[in-house]
C-alpha positions as a Markdown table, in Angstrom:
| # | Residue | x | y | z |
|---|---|---|---|---|
| 1 | Unk | 0.1 | -0.3 | 0.1 |
| 2 | Unk | 1.4 | 3.4 | -1.2 |
| 3 | Unk | -0.2 | 7.0 | -0.4 |
| 4 | Unk | 1.6 | 9.3 | -2.3 |
| 5 | Unk | 0.8 | 13.5 | -3.3 |
| 6 | Unk | -0.2 | 16.2 | -1.1 |
| 7 | Unk | -3.5 | 17.5 | -1.0 |
| 8 | Unk | -4.9 | 20.3 | 0.6 |
| 9 | Unk | -8.3 | 20.4 | 2.8 |
| 10 | Unk | -10.5 | 22.6 | 5.3 |
| 11 | Unk | -11.2 | 21.8 | 8.5 |
| 12 | Unk | -14.6 | 22.7 | 9.7 |
| 13 | Unk | -15.1 | 24.2 | 13.7 |
| 14 | Unk | -15.8 | 20.7 | 14.6 |
| 15 | Unk | -12.5 | 19.0 | 13.7 |
| 16 | Unk | -13.9 | 17.3 | 10.6 |
| 17 | Unk | -12.1 | 17.0 | 7.7 |
| 18 | Unk | -12.6 | 15.1 | 4.5 |
| 19 | Unk | -9.8 | 12.6 | 3.7 |
| 20 | Unk | -8.8 | 13.0 | -0.1 |
| 21 | Unk | -10.6 | 11.0 | -2.0 |
| 22 | Unk | -7.4 | 9.7 | -3.8 |
| 23 | Unk | -6.2 | 8.4 | -0.4 |
| 24 | Unk | -9.5 | 6.7 | 0.3 |
| 25 | Unk | -9.3 | 4.9 | -2.9 |
| 26 | Unk | -5.8 | 3.4 | -2.0 |
| 27 | Unk | -7.5 | 2.4 | 1.6 |
| 28 | Unk | -10.8 | 0.5 | -0.7 |
| 29 | Unk | -8.9 | -1.2 | -3.1 |
| 30 | Unk | -6.7 | -2.6 | 0.1 |
| 31 | Unk | -9.8 | -3.3 | 1.8 |
| 32 | Unk | -8.6 | -1.0 | 5.0 |
| 33 | Unk | -11.3 | -0.2 | 7.4 |
| 34 | Unk | -9.7 | 0.9 | 10.8 |
| 35 | Unk | -7.0 | 4.3 | 11.1 |
| 36 | Unk | -5.0 | 4.8 | 14.2 |
| 37 | Unk | -4.1 | 8.9 | 14.6 |
| 38 | Unk | -1.0 | 9.8 | 16.2 |
| 39 | Unk | 1.2 | 12.8 | 16.6 |
| 40 | Unk | 4.4 | 12.2 | 14.5 |
| 41 | Unk | 7.5 | 10.7 | 16.4 |
| 42 | Unk | 9.8 | 13.3 | 14.7 |
| 43 | Unk | 7.9 | 16.4 | 13.3 |
| 44 | Unk | 4.9 | 18.6 | 14.2 |
| 45 | Unk | 2.0 | 17.1 | 12.4 |
| 46 | Unk | -0.2 | 14.0 | 12.7 |
| 47 | Unk | 0.5 | 10.7 | 11.1 |
| 48 | Unk | -2.9 | 8.4 | 10.4 |
| 49 | Unk | -2.0 | 4.7 | 10.1 |
| 50 | Unk | -4.5 | 2.3 | 8.9 |
| 51 | Unk | -5.0 | -0.4 | 11.2 |
| 52 | Unk | -2.7 | -3.2 | 9.5 |
| 53 | Unk | 0.2 | -0.9 | 9.1 |
| 54 | Unk | -0.1 | 0.4 | 12.9 |
| 55 | Unk | -0.3 | -3.3 | 14.4 |
| 56 | Unk | 2.6 | -4.0 | 12.2 |
| 57 | Unk | 4.6 | -1.1 | 13.9 |
| 58 | Unk | 3.5 | -2.0 | 17.3 |
| 59 | Unk | 4.7 | -5.2 | 16.5 |
| 60 | Unk | 8.0 | -4.5 | 15.1 |
| 61 | Unk | 8.3 | -2.9 | 18.6 |
| 62 | Unk | 7.1 | -5.3 | 20.3 |
| 63 | Unk | 9.8 | -7.4 | 18.6 |
| 64 | Unk | 12.6 | -5.4 | 19.9 |
| 65 | Unk | 12.2 | -5.0 | 23.8 |
| 66 | Unk | 10.6 | -7.3 | 26.6 |
| 67 | Unk | 8.6 | -6.5 | 29.6 |
| 68 | Unk | 12.5 | -6.1 | 31.6 |
| 69 | Unk | 13.5 | -3.7 | 29.2 |
| 70 | Unk | 12.8 | -0.4 | 31.0 |
| 71 | Unk | 13.7 | 1.8 | 28.0 |
| 72 | Unk | 12.1 | -0.3 | 25.5 |
| 73 | Unk | 8.9 | -0.8 | 27.6 |
| 74 | Unk | 8.6 | 3.3 | 27.7 |
| 75 | Unk | 9.3 | 3.8 | 24.2 |
| 76 | Unk | 6.5 | 1.1 | 23.5 |
| 77 | Unk | 3.8 | 2.8 | 26.0 |
| 78 | Unk | 4.7 | 6.1 | 24.5 |
| 79 | Unk | 4.3 | 5.2 | 20.9 |
| 80 | Unk | 0.9 | 3.6 | 21.9 |
| 81 | Unk | -0.6 | 5.9 | 24.3 |
| 82 | Unk | -0.4 | 8.6 | 22.0 |
| 83 | Unk | -2.6 | 7.1 | 19.7 |
| 84 | Unk | -6.0 | 7.0 | 19.1 |
| 85 | Unk | -8.7 | 5.0 | 16.3 |
| 86 | Unk | -10.4 | 7.2 | 14.0 |
| 87 | Unk | -13.7 | 6.5 | 11.9 |
| 88 | Unk | -14.4 | 7.7 | 8.5 |
| 89 | Unk | -18.2 | 8.8 | 8.4 |
| 90 | Unk | -20.2 | 7.8 | 5.2 |
| 91 | Unk | -18.9 | 11.2 | 3.3 |
| 92 | Unk | -15.4 | 9.9 | 3.9 |
| 93 | Unk | -14.7 | 12.7 | 6.5 |
| 94 | Unk | -12.8 | 12.2 | 9.5 |
| 95 | Unk | -12.8 | 13.9 | 13.1 |
| 96 | Unk | -9.2 | 14.8 | 14.5 |
| 97 | Unk | -9.5 | 15.6 | 17.9 |
| 98 | Unk | -9.0 | 18.9 | 19.4 |
| 99 | Unk | -5.9 | 18.0 | 21.5 |
| 100 | Unk | -4.6 | 16.2 | 18.1 |
| 101 | Unk | -5.3 | 19.2 | 16.5 |
| 102 | Unk | -3.8 | 21.6 | 19.1 |
| 103 | Unk | -0.7 | 19.3 | 19.0 |
| 104 | Unk | 0.0 | 19.7 | 15.3 |
| 105 | Unk | -1.0 | 23.4 | 15.2 |
| 106 | Unk | -3.5 | 22.6 | 12.9 |
| 107 | Unk | -6.1 | 25.2 | 12.0 |
| 108 | Unk | -8.6 | 25.8 | 9.2 |
| 109 | Unk | -6.3 | 24.9 | 6.1 |
| 110 | Unk | -4.6 | 21.5 | 6.2 |
| 111 | Unk | -2.8 | 19.4 | 4.0 |
| 112 | Unk | -2.3 | 16.1 | 3.5 |
| 113 | Unk | 0.9 | 14.1 | 2.4 |
| 114 | Unk | 1.1 | 10.7 | 1.4 |
| 115 | Unk | 4.1 | 9.1 | 2.9 |
| 116 | Unk | 4.5 | 5.2 | 1.6 |
| 117 | Unk | 2.4 | 3.4 | 3.9 |
| 118 | Unk | 1.0 | 6.7 | 6.0 |
| 119 | Unk | -0.9 | 9.7 | 5.6 |
| 120 | Unk | 0.4 | 12.4 | 7.2 |
| 121 | Unk | -1.6 | 15.7 | 8.6 |
| 122 | Unk | 0.3 | 19.2 | 8.5 |
| 123 | Unk | -0.8 | 22.6 | 9.4 |
| 124 | Unk | -0.7 | 23.5 | 5.4 |
| 125 | Unk | 1.7 | 26.5 | 6.1 |
| 126 | Unk | 4.3 | 24.0 | 8.1 |
| 127 | Unk | 3.8 | 21.4 | 5.2 |
| 128 | Unk | 4.8 | 24.5 | 2.7 |
| 129 | Unk | 7.8 | 25.7 | 4.7 |
| 130 | Unk | 8.8 | 21.9 | 4.8 |
| 131 | Unk | 8.6 | 21.0 | 1.5 |
| 132 | Unk | 10.3 | 23.9 | 0.7 |
| 133 | Unk | 13.9 | 22.8 | 2.2 |
| 134 | Unk | 14.9 | 21.2 | -1.2 |
| 135 | Unk | 18.6 | 21.5 | -0.3 |
| 136 | Unk | 17.9 | 19.5 | 2.8 |
| 137 | Unk | 16.0 | 17.2 | 0.9 |
| 138 | Unk | 18.5 | 16.7 | -2.0 |
| 139 | Unk | 21.3 | 16.3 | 1.0 |
| 140 | Unk | 19.4 | 13.4 | 2.8 |
| 141 | Unk | 18.6 | 11.5 | -0.6 |
| 142 | Unk | 22.3 | 11.6 | -1.5 |
| 143 | Unk | 23.2 | 10.3 | 2.0 |
| 144 | Unk | 20.6 | 7.9 | 1.7 |
| 145 | Unk | 21.3 | 6.8 | -1.4 |
| 146 | Unk | 25.2 | 6.7 | -2.1 |
| 147 | Unk | 25.9 | 3.1 | -2.4 |
| 148 | Unk | 29.7 | 3.8 | -3.3 |
| 149 | Unk | 32.0 | 3.0 | -0.8 |
| 150 | Unk | 35.9 | 3.7 | -0.6 |
């Protein structure tokens, strides 16, 4: 499952926003019903995980720790405790709880960004600023993709 692109949307005063149709089609094609919402670990945005992707992430963390590994358990606890199940209504809208909107600095204008098997939800202006840092992107990609060994 791959989500790609970035789409602007408007969040209403109740925190409802339409999940972009292109992302809904991917989810429908893949048979995704449930969504999990949490704050991103690194950026000031929210991340929507299809339930099966969420479960795989939690399983990966769980497999790397045990109940007697305090740092690992704290990481697992923090990751899971910051998450909430989200339902899409019959119109294709999701409700972003106010506390999550505040954490991510969301207001009326938001931007959805497809990132592999997850969907990020950004404050539109913050997303524009983040995506405009092309030199940083180029350096990161060069580092990641440079397979030449000396």
